[in-house]
C-alpha positions in Angstrom: 275.3 238.9 148.8 274.0 237.4 145.6 274.9 238.7 142.2 272.4 240.0 139.7 272.3 239.9 136.0 270.2 241.5 133.3 268.4 238.3 132.4 268.1 237.8 128.6 265.0 235.5 129.1 263.1 237.6 131.6 264.1 241.0 130.2 264.9 242.4 133.7 267.4 242.5 136.5 267.3 239.3 138.5 269.4 237.1 140.8 272.2 235.4 138.8 273.5 231.9 138.8 276.1 230.9 141.4 278.3 229.3 138.8 278.2 228.4 135.1 275.5 225.8 134.6 277.1 224.2 131.5 280.7 223.7 130.4 282.6 225.8 127.9 281.8 229.2 126.3 278.0 228.5 126.3 278.1 227.9 130.1 280.0 231.2 130.5 277.5 233.0 128.3 274.6 231.6 130.3 276.3 232.6 133.6 276.6 236.1 132.4 273.1 236.5 130.9 270.7 234.1 132.6 269.0 234.4 136.0 268.3 231.6 138.4 264.6 231.9 137.7 265.1 231.6 133.9 267.5 228.6 134.4 264.7 226.9 136.4 262.3 227.6 133.5 264.9 225.9 131.2 265.2 222.9 133.4 261.5 222.3 133.3 261.4 222.7 129.5 264.4 220.4 129.1 262.7 217.7 131.3 259.6 218.0 129.0 261.8 217.6 125.9 263.7 214.6 127.3 260.4 212.9 128.2 258.5 213.7 125.1 261.3 212.9 122.7 262.5 210.0 124.8 266.0 211.4 124.9 269.0 209.9 126.6 271.3 212.7 127.8 274.4 210.5 127.7 273.9 210.0 123.9 276.0 212.6 122.0 273.2 213.3 119.4 270.7 213.8 122.2 273.1 216.1 124.1 273.7 218.1 120.9 269.9 218.4 120.4 269.4 219.7 123.9 272.3 222.1 123.6 270.7 223.5 120.4 267.4 223.8 122.1 269.1 225.6 125.1 270.7 228.1 122.7 267.2 228.8 121.1 265.5 229.0 124.5 267.8 231.7 125.8 269.4 233.4 122.8 267.2 232.6 119.8 263.6 232.4 118.8 262.7 230.1 121.7 262.5 226.3 122.0 259.2 224.9 120.8 257.2 222.2 122.6 256.7 219.0 120.6 253.6 219.1 118.5 252.2 216.1 120.4 252.7 217.6 123.8 249.6 217.9 125.9 250.0 220.1 129.0 248.8 218.1 132.0 247.8 221.3 133.7 245.6 222.5 130.9 
């Protein structure tokens, strides 16, 4: 039986993550408040950020940027797309 959470991103009850997706207190907060569906939305957004900003996730400054964007995406005002981003599906 899967666990459910009141997803902070979707604003409704949804299937929760199986384990914390990130280390430390932020990972636990995500585990308790973010659904699997919303996490998949973040992974797509994160991939776009990595590609558009040419980030290297092993670099500490790039990891810190992605962590800040993750906080904004789930718990803040939302993570913005880069101004230069052109949606290939548009």
